[in-house]
C-alpha positions in Angstrom: -13.0 85.2 -25.7 -14.2 81.7 -24.2 -11.3 79.9 -26.1 -8.9 82.4 -24.7 -10.3 81.7 -21.0 -9.9 78.2 -21.5 -6.2 78.5 -22.9 -5.2 80.9 -19.9 -7.2 78.0 -17.4 -5.0 75.3 -18.9 -1.9 77.4 -18.6 -2.7 77.8 -14.8 -3.2 74.2 -14.4 0.2 73.1 -15.9 2.0 75.5 -13.9 0.3 74.7 -10.8 0.9 70.9 -11.5 4.8 71.9 -12.3 5.1 74.0 -9.2 3.4 71.3 -7.0 5.8 68.9 -8.1 9.0 70.7 -7.9 7.9 71.9 -4.3 7.6 68.2 -3.4 10.9 67.5 -4.6 12.4 69.6 -1.6 12.3 67.5 1.7 11.5 69.5 4.9 14.6 70.8 6.6 14.8 70.6 10.5 15.6 74.2 11.9 16.9 73.0 15.4 20.3 72.2 16.5 23.6 73.2 15.1 23.8 73.4 11.6 24.9 70.1 9.7 28.6 69.9 8.8 27.9 67.1 6.0 25.3 65.8 3.5 24.8 62.1 3.4 23.0 60.6 0.4 22.8 56.8 -0.4 22.6 55.5 -4.0 21.1 52.2 -3.8 20.0 49.5 -6.3 20.3 50.0 -10.1 21.0 53.6 -11.0 18.4 55.5 -12.5 16.9 58.9 -12.7 15.5 59.2 -9.0 19.2 58.5 -7.8 20.4 61.4 -10.1 17.7 63.6 -8.6 18.5 62.5 -4.9 22.1 63.2 -5.4 21.4 66.7 -7.2 19.3 67.7 -4.3 22.1 66.6 -1.9 24.6 68.8 -4.0 22.2 71.7 -3.8 21.4 71.6 0.1 25.3 71.3 0.6 26.2 74.6 -1.6 23.1 76.2 0.1 24.1 75.4 3.8 27.5 76.1 3.2 28.8 72.6 3.9 32.0 71.4 2.6 31.6 67.6 2.6 29.1 65.4 0.8 29.2 61.6 1.5 27.8 59.6 -1.5 27.1 56.0 0.2 27.1 53.7 -2.8 25.4 50.0 -3.0 24.7 49.6 -6.9 25.2 46.8 -9.2 25.3 49.5 -12.1 22.9 51.1 -14.4 22.8 53.1 -17.6 26.0 54.3 -19.1 24.7 57.9 -19.6 23.3 58.3 -16.3 26.6 57.0 -14.8 28.6 59.4 -16.6 26.4 62.3 -15.9 26.5 61.7 -12.0 30.0 61.5 -12.4 30.2 64.6 -14.1 27.8 66.2 -11.4 30.3 65.1 -8.8 33.5 66.3 -10.7 32.0 69.6 -10.9 31.1 69.9 -7.2 34.9 68.8 -6.6 35.8 71.9 -9.1 33.5 74.1 -6.9 35.5 73.1 -3.6 33.0 70.6 -2.3 34.8 67.8 -0.7 33.1 64.6 -2.2 33.4 61.3 -0.4 32.3 57.9 -1.8 31.6 54.9 1.0 31.3 52.0 -0.8 28.4 49.9 1.1 29.0 47.1 0.0 29.1 47.3 -3.8 30.2 49.7 -6.5 30.2 47.4 -9.6 29.8 48.4 -13.2 28.2 52.3 -13.3 28.8 52.5 -9.7 32.6 52.1 -10.1 32.6 55.2 -12.3 30.5 57.2 -9.7 33.2 56.1 -7.0 36.1 57.2 -9.2 34.7 60.7 -9.6 34.9 61.5 -5.8 37.9 62.8 -4.0 38.0 60.5 -1.0 36.8 56.8 -1.1 36.2 54.4 1.8 35.0 50.9 1.6 33.4 48.6 4.0 34.9 45.1 5.0 32.7 43.2 2.6 33.0 45.9 -0.2 33.7 45.4 -3.8 34.5 47.6 -6.6 35.0 47.0 -10.4 33.6 44.9 -13.4 32.4 47.9 -15.4 32.2 46.3 -18.8 29.2 47.8 -20.9 26.7 45.2 -21.6 23.4 45.0 -23.4 20.5 42.6 -22.7 19.8 39.9 -25.1 17.4 36.8 -24.9 20.3 34.7 -23.9 21.2 37.3 -21.0 23.4 39.8 -20.7 26.4 40.2 -23.2 29.1 42.8 -23.8 28.3 45.4 -26.6 29.5 43.8 -30.0 31.4 45.0 -32.8 32.7 48.6 -33.6 29.9 50.2 -31.4 31.2 48.2 -28.7 34.4 49.3 -29.1 33.5 52.9 -29.4 31.6 52.9 -26.0 34.7 50.9 -24.2 37.0 53.6 -25.6 34.9 56.5 -24.4 34.3 54.8 -20.8 38.1 53.9 -20.8 38.6 57.8 -21.1 35.9 58.8 -18.7 37.4 56.4 -15.8 40.9 57.4 -16.8 40.3 61.3 -16.5 38.4 60.8 -13.1 40.8 58.5 -11.8 43.9 60.8 -12.7 42.0 63.7 -11.4 41.6 62.2 -7.8 45.1 60.7 -7.7 44.2 57.0 -8.5 45.9 54.5 -10.8 44.6 55.2 -14.3 45.4 51.5 -15.4 43.5 49.9 -12.7 40.6 52.2 -13.8 40.8 51.2 -17.4 41.0 47.7 -16.6 37.9 47.9 -14.8 36.3 48.6 -17.9 38.1 46.9 -20.6 38.9 43.1 -20.7 41.8 43.8 -23.2 43.8 45.6 -20.6 46.1 43.6 -18.5 47.5 45.2 -15.4 50.7 44.3 -13.7 52.2 45.5 -10.4 56.2 46.0 -10.9 59.2 47.5 -9.3 61.1 50.0 -11.2 64.1 51.8 -9.6 62.9 50.8 -6.2 59.3 52.3 -7.0 56.2 50.1 -7.0 54.0 50.8 -10.1 51.0 49.5 -11.8 51.5 49.3 -15.8 49.7 47.9 -18.5 50.7 44.5 -20.3 51.5 46.4 -23.4 53.6 48.8 -21.1 55.7 45.6 -20.1 56.3 44.6 -23.6 57.8 48.1 -24.4 59.9 47.9 -21.8 61.2 44.3 -22.4 62.0 45.5 -26.0 64.2 48.5 -24.7 65.9 45.8 -22.4 64.5 47.8 -19.5 62.8 44.7 -17.7 61.2 45.7 -14.6 60.9 43.4 -11.4 57.2 41.7 -11.9 55.8 41.5 -8.3 52.5 40.3 -9.5 49.9 40.3 -12.2 46.9 42.0 -11.3 44.3 41.0 -13.8 45.2 39.1 -17.1 44.2 40.0 -20.6 40.5 38.8 -21.2 39.4 39.6 -17.7 38.0 42.2 -15.9 39.3 43.9 -12.7 37.4 43.8 -9.6 38.8 44.4 -6.2 37.6 43.4 -2.8 38.1 45.6 0.2 41.7 44.9 1.4 42.7 44.9 -2.5 41.1 48.3 -3.2 42.9 49.7 0.0 46.2 48.2 -0.8 46.2 49.4 -4.7 45.1 53.1 -3.8 41.7 52.6 -5.2 40.2 53.4 -1.6 41.6 55.6 1.1 40.6 53.4 3.9 38.2 50.8 5.6 34.6 52.3 7.1 31.9 50.0 8.1 29.5 52.6 9.2 28.7 56.3 8.4 30.2 57.2 11.9 33.6 56.0 10.8 33.5 57.8 7.6 32.7 60.9 9.4 35.4 60.6 11.9 38.0 59.8 9.2 36.9 63.0 7.9 37.1 64.8 11.0 33.3 65.6 11.4 31.2 64.9 14.6 28.7 61.9 13.6 25.8 64.1 15.1 26.4 67.0 12.6 25.5 65.0 9.4 22.2 65.6 7.5 21.2 62.2 5.8 18.7 62.8 3.1 16.0 60.3 1.9 14.6 59.5 -1.5 11.5 61.5 -1.7 8.3 60.4 -3.1 8.5 62.9 -6.0 12.1 61.7 -6.7 10.7 58.2 -7.1 7.8 59.3 -9.1 10.4 60.8 -11.5 11.8 57.2 -12.3 8.3 56.1 -13.2 7.7 59.2 -15.3 11.2 58.7 -16.9 10.1 55.1 -18.0 7.0 56.4 -19.2 8.3 59.6 -20.9 7.8 58.1 -24.6 4.4 57.3 -23.8 3.8 60.7 -22.4 5.3 62.4 -25.6 3.2 60.1 -28.0 -0.1 60.7 -26.0 0.6 64.5 -26.0 0.9 64.5 -29.9 -2.1 62.4 -30.0 -3.9 64.6 -28.0 -2.8 67.7 -29.6 -4.2 66.3 -32.9 -7.5 65.9 -31.3 -7.1 69.6 -30.1 -6.5 70.7 -33.8 -9.4 68.9 -35.0 -12.0 70.3 -32.5 -13.1 74.0 -32.4 -11.8 76.3 -29.8 -9.7 75.1 -27.1 -10.8 72.4 -24.6 -9.7 69.2 -22.5 -7.8 67.5 -25.1 -5.4 70.9 -25.5 -5.1 71.0 -21.6 -4.1 67.4 -21.4 -1.8 67.7 -24.3 0.0 70.6 -22.5 0.1 68.6 -19.2 1.7 65.6 -20.9 4.5 67.8 -22.3 4.7 69.8 -19.0 5.2 66.8 -17.0 7.9 65.2 -19.3 10.1 68.5 -19.0 9.6 68.8 -15.7 11.1 65.4 -14.9 14.0 66.1 -17.3 14.5 69.6 -15.5 14.4 68.5 -11.9 17.3 65.9 -12.5 19.4 68.4 -14.4 19.1 66.9 -17.8 17.0 69.8 -19.5 18.2 73.3 -19.0 16.4 76.5 -19.1 17.2 77.2 -22.9 15.6 73.7 -23.7 12.3 74.9 -21.6 12.3 78.2 -23.5 12.9 76.6 -27.0 9.9 74.1 -26.2 7.6 76.9 -24.9 8.6 79.2 -27.7 7.6 76.2 -30.4 4.3 75.9 -28.4 3.6 79.6 -28.9 4.3 79.6 -32.5 2.2 76.7 -33.2 -0.7 78.4 -31.1 -0.1 81.6 -33.2 -0.5 79.5 -36.4 -3.7 77.8 -35.1 -5.7 80.7 -33.4 -4.1 84.0 -35.0 -2.7 83.4 -38.5 -4.2 79.9 -39.6 -3.0 79.1 -43.1 0.5 80.8 -42.6 2.2 77.5 -42.3 5.8 78.5 -42.0 5.1 79.6 -38.4 3.6 76.3 -37.2 6.5 74.5 -38.9 9.1 76.8 -37.1 7.2 76.1 -34.1 7.2 72.2 -34.7 10.9 72.2 -35.3 11.5 74.3 -31.8 9.5 71.9 -29.8 10.9 68.7 -31.1 14.4 70.3 -31.1 13.9 71.3 -27.4 12.6 67.7 -26.5 15.8 66.3 -28.3 18.2 68.5 -26.5 16.5 67.8 -23.2 17.9 64.2 -23.3 21.5 64.9 -22.9 22.4 67.0 -19.8 25.3 69.5 -19.0 28.5 68.4 -20.5 27.2 67.2 -23.9 29.4 68.0 -26.7 28.9 67.4 -30.5 32.5 66.8 -31.1 32.5 64.1 -28.8 32.4 60.7 -30.7 30.2 59.1 -27.8 27.9 62.1 -27.5 27.5 62.1 -31.1 26.3 58.5 -30.9 23.7 59.4 -28.1 22.5 62.0 -30.2 21.6 59.8 -33.2 20.1 57.4 -30.5 17.8 60.1 -28.9 16.8 61.3 -32.6 15.9 57.6 -33.4 14.0 57.3 -30.1 12.1 60.4 -30.7 11.5 59.3 -34.3 10.0 56.4 -33.0 7.7 58.1 -30.7 6.5 60.3 -33.5 6.0 57.3 -35.6 3.9 55.6 -32.9 1.9 58.9 -32.4 1.3 58.7 -36.0 0.0 55.1 -36.0 -2.3 56.3 -32.9 -3.6 59.2 -34.9 -4.6 56.9 -37.7 -6.2 54.6 -35.1 -7.9 57.8 -33.8 -8.9 58.9 -37.4 -10.4 55.6 -38.4 -12.1 54.0 -35.3 -12.7 56.5 -32.4 -15.6 58.7 -34.0 -17.9 55.6 -33.7 -17.5 55.7 -30.0 -20.6 57.5 -28.1 -18.0 59.8 -25.9 -15.9 61.0 -28.7 -18.3 61.5 -31.5 -19.3 64.7 -29.8 -15.6 65.6 -29.5 -14.3 65.0 -33.0 -15.3 66.4 -36.4 -16.7 63.1 -38.1 -19.3 63.6 -40.8 -23.0 63.1 -40.1 -23.1 60.2 -42.3 -20.2 58.5 -40.8 -18.2 58.1 -44.1 -15.4 60.4 -43.4 -13.5 59.1 -40.6 -11.9 61.2 -37.7 -12.2 64.6 -38.8 -12.8 63.6 -42.4 -15.0 66.3 -43.8 -15.1 65.1 -47.4 -18.1 62.9 -47.8 -17.5 59.8 -49.6 -20.9 59.1 -50.7 -23.3 60.7 -53.2 -23.0 62.9 -56.4 -25.0 65.7 -54.6 -22.3 66.1 -51.8 -19.7 66.0 -54.6 -21.5 68.8 -56.5 -21.9 70.9 -53.3 -18.2 70.7 -52.4 -17.2 72.8 -55.6 -15.1 75.7 -55.2 -17.0 78.7 -55.2 -19.9 77.0 -53.2 -21.4 78.9 -50.3 -22.8 78.0 -46.9 -22.9 78.8 -43.3 -20.3 78.1 -40.4 -22.0 75.7 -37.9 -19.2 76.4 -35.4 -16.5 78.7 -34.7 -13.3 78.1 -37.5 -10.4 78.7 -35.3 -9.2 77.5 -37.9 -11.0 74.0 -37.9 -14.8 73.6 -37.6 -18.0 72.5 -39.5 -20.1 74.2 -42.0 -23.0 73.5 -44.0 -23.1 73.9 -47.9 -26.4 75.6 -49.2 -26.5 72.7 -51.8 -26.4 70.0 -49.2 -28.4 71.4 -46.4 -28.6 68.0 -44.8 -25.0 67.4 -44.4 -22.0 68.7 -42.3 -18.8 69.5 -43.7 -15.4 69.9 -42.0 -13.7 73.0 -42.9 -10.5 75.0 -42.3 -10.5 78.6 -42.5 -8.1 80.4 -44.8 -6.9 83.7 -43.4 -8.6 85.1 -40.0 -10.8 83.2 -38.0 -14.4 82.7 -38.9 -17.4 83.1 -36.4 -20.2 80.6 -35.9 -23.0 81.9 -38.4 -21.0 83.8 -40.8 -21.5 83.0 -44.5 -18.4 81.2 -46.3 -17.4 80.5 -49.5 -15.3 77.2 -50.6 -11.9 78.1 -52.1 -10.5 74.5 -52.3 -11.5 70.9 -51.5 -7.9 69.0 -50.3 -6.2 67.3 -47.6 -9.2 65.8 -46.2 -11.4 68.9 -45.6 -12.6 71.9 -47.2 -10.8 75.3 -47.3 -13.3 78.2 -46.8 -13.2 82.1 -46.4 -15.5 84.5 -45.5 -18.3 85.3 -48.5 -18.5 88.7 -49.7 -21.7 90.5 -48.7 -24.2 90.5 -51.3 -24.7 94.0 -53.0 -28.2 95.9 -52.5 -30.2 95.6 -55.5 
């Protein structure tokens, strides 16, 4: 019963932590004056999870408050491709829901910021604003460089499609959008039949072959260069709908009174999310190692509580920014429940624990992608492989940490009381099989009997009759075994003894 009470207390701690952080993500809303007609958020600096969380909160506030307009002020040099795609999809979904999305470039929307801009219905740009230069790059010892080889072409092709789709959906030039991503795209402004158009260099060559040579007005970007536009160029070419040097100008152009806008600032919890996202691999690895410690200790204690907390904080961060969804959380929770059933209720079943581990790892893996993910999409397939590789590295790091724990930490004064180390110090962390002495080896024979020194749920310590001065780690086969019960050895494998309840002696 004490283990059950401890487990319930752990669940309360985790739920309380998640609830507190979730509540902190909502900034207090003023309840005086007329309701706002627009929501304003500012995405600044390198795009990261905290920006996505802020925008998600702004979209929720606009939908809940009945606003029809959200102004996304952009000042970013770029950020992760996956994050930019998720933000762009969030804005495209808002457009489909009838929310009017407005991007205000003040002053820079380069790289990933250009994709975010393209996903908005309306675009305004400050006098010193710039947009473009969205070539995907990687960091190398020599600095930034384009993603090389076939992988680079795959990413550029996918990004061209994203830019093209968002530009077409919002009435902007697909050619100019693609030229921001791929230096192989040459863009020319021409006149065909009295109409000004922007075409690619390949389209120009095709028209020339058919003797339909249009009038060349200017070359906007040559092959081998990336398109980047200043304020006047963006407006002239239809990428931006007008110039605005402050928020009041943006609102005036959209027909909203300046006093009826609510500006949302990044909360402390959203800033915390960015830090948690950076630490998420460490949180997962630490959670796995703490889970190992809990498995090696009788009952349920501090290690188990901390393991659940690490896992809960990781999932909370993913859920609050829209990457993890309810099915992913349910999948992880179901896996954790199955593992607990294996450990506490049906020890030795094995397949229940394996199924639980698959559910946990699968839920964690799927929580990396967010809405809109499709296994049929080549780029998303690449993301899935990358996420699986990263999760594998975390698991490998956890195994290394567990190995260190099993070999070194039992010798520390604090952890000696927590782990199942043998009394002679020869077996390592949780190593119940003694290394030395013929007496111990004879005592560990199948059929040997002894007494349980701790509860075996399923792991604990036993003392064998033939070696009364030694303690052995043991795992209960079948139901849990209470402290003080007589036990019989059924096997000596996998670093510990396997025992079962000894049959009661018959009366003479």
